C-alpha positions in Angstrom: 27.5 -31.3 6.7 26.2 -29.2 3.9 22.7 -29.3 2.4 21.7 -28.2 -1.0 19.3 -25.4 -1.7 17.6 -24.7 -5.0 17.6 -21.2 -6.3 14.9 -20.2 -8.8 15.3 -17.0 -10.7 12.0 -15.4 -11.5 10.9 -12.4 -13.5 9.2 -10.0 -11.1 5.7 -10.3 -12.6 2.4 -11.6 -11.5 1.9 -15.3 -11.5 5.5 -16.5 -11.7 5.8 -17.6 -8.1 2.4 -19.3 -8.3 3.6 -21.1 -11.5 6.7 -22.5 -9.6 4.4 -23.7 -6.8 2.0 -25.4 -9.3 5.0 -27.2 -11.0 6.4 -28.4 -7.7 3.0 -29.4 -6.4 2.1 -31.4 -9.5 5.4 -33.3 -9.1 4.6 -34.1 -5.5 7.6 -32.1 -4.2 7.3 -30.8 -0.7 8.9 -27.5 0.3 10.6 -27.7 3.7 12.0 -24.1 3.8 11.8 -21.1 1.6 13.0 -17.5 1.2 12.3 -15.0 -1.6 14.2 -11.8 -2.3 13.3 -9.4 -5.1 14.3 -6.3 -6.9 12.2 -4.3 -9.3 13.1 -6.7 -12.2 13.6 -10.1 -10.8 13.3 -12.3 -7.7 15.3 -15.2 -6.3 13.3 -18.0 -4.7 15.5 -20.2 -2.4 14.0 -23.5 -1.4 14.8 -26.7 0.5 12.7 -29.6 -0.8 12.2 -33.2 0.0 13.5 -34.3 -3.5 16.0 -31.8 -4.8 17.0 -33.8 -8.0 13.4 -34.2 -9.1 12.7 -30.5 -8.3 15.6 -29.4 -10.4 14.5 -31.5 -13.3 10.9 -30.5 -13.3 11.7 -26.8 -12.9 14.2 -27.0 -15.8 11.7 -28.9 -17.9 9.3 -26.0 -17.3 11.8 -23.4 -18.5 12.8 -22.0 -15.1 16.4 -20.9 -14.5 17.6 -22.8 -11.5 20.9 -23.5 -9.6 22.0 -25.4 -6.6 23.9 -23.8 -3.7 25.4 -25.3 -0.6 23.9 -24.1 2.7 24.1 -25.2 6.3 21.1 -26.1 8.5 21.9 -25.2 12.1 20.0 -25.9 15.3 19.5 -22.7 17.1 18.2 -22.5 20.7 14.6 -21.5 20.6 14.9 -18.8 23.3 15.7 -15.1 23.5 19.3 -14.6 22.5 19.8 -18.0 20.9 20.5 -16.8 17.5 22.6 -13.9 18.8 25.0 -16.4 20.6 25.6 -18.3 17.3 26.1 -15.1 15.3 28.5 -13.8 17.9 30.5 -17.0 17.8 30.8 -16.8 14.0 31.6 -13.1 14.1 34.5 -13.7 16.5 36.0 -16.1 13.9 35.3 -13.6 11.0 32.7 -15.8 9.3 30.3 -13.7 7.3 26.6 -14.6 6.9 25.6 -13.9 3.3 21.9 -14.7 4.1 19.8 -16.9 6.3 16.2 -17.9 6.7 14.1 -20.1 9.0 13.1 -23.7 8.6 9.4 -24.5 8.7 9.5 -26.6 11.8 11.4 -27.1 15.0 13.9 -29.9 15.5 13.8 -31.2 19.1 13.6 -28.1 21.4 15.5 -26.0 18.9 14.6 -23.9 15.9 16.4 -24.6 12.6 18.0 -21.8 10.6 19.4 -22.2 7.1 22.6 -20.2 6.6 24.7 -19.3 3.6 28.2 -18.3 4.7 31.1 -16.8 2.7 33.2 -19.7 4.0 30.9 -22.7 4.6 33.7 -25.1 5.7 35.1 -22.6 8.2 31.6 -22.0 9.5 31.0 -25.8 10.0 34.3 -26.1 11.8 33.5 -23.2 14.2 30.0 -24.4 14.9 31.0 -28.0 15.5 33.9 -27.0 17.9 31.3 -25.0 19.8 29.0 -28.0 20.1 26.3 -26.5 17.8 24.3 -29.2 16.0 24.4 -29.1 12.2 21.7 -31.2 10.6 22.6 -33.5 7.7 20.9 -33.2 4.3 19.0 -36.4 5.1 17.6 -34.9 8.3 16.2 -31.8 6.6 15.1 -33.2 3.3 13.1 -36.1 4.8 11.0 -33.9 7.2 
């Protein structure tokens, strides 16, 4: 169960992030989760949105460089050590976390973390065998 994230490459200059938000807002696209990483020259905005196809189209139409990436939305116990248990499980099976970020809201009694792994299919197999809930694209996009 993979989800798609949109990555937006931004020049590291004043107003570029605001411009992305204006474009998405004008198109009535709701951001469900986001992360931004930057260097001195550029940034990468990673977002999960309610309408990924529309978001890709409007961002491209407004001359942003965008791409899609498979990620996995995982329910994580919202208690001390909850994330550690999941990371230990993945580490024991040699699945590397490339990056992760939190989802905006809780799902049931758990938090939701977005992960990008070096081997997504292996990560899914490990997590499912351990009884860890992985949310479908529909479950995260429609929130």
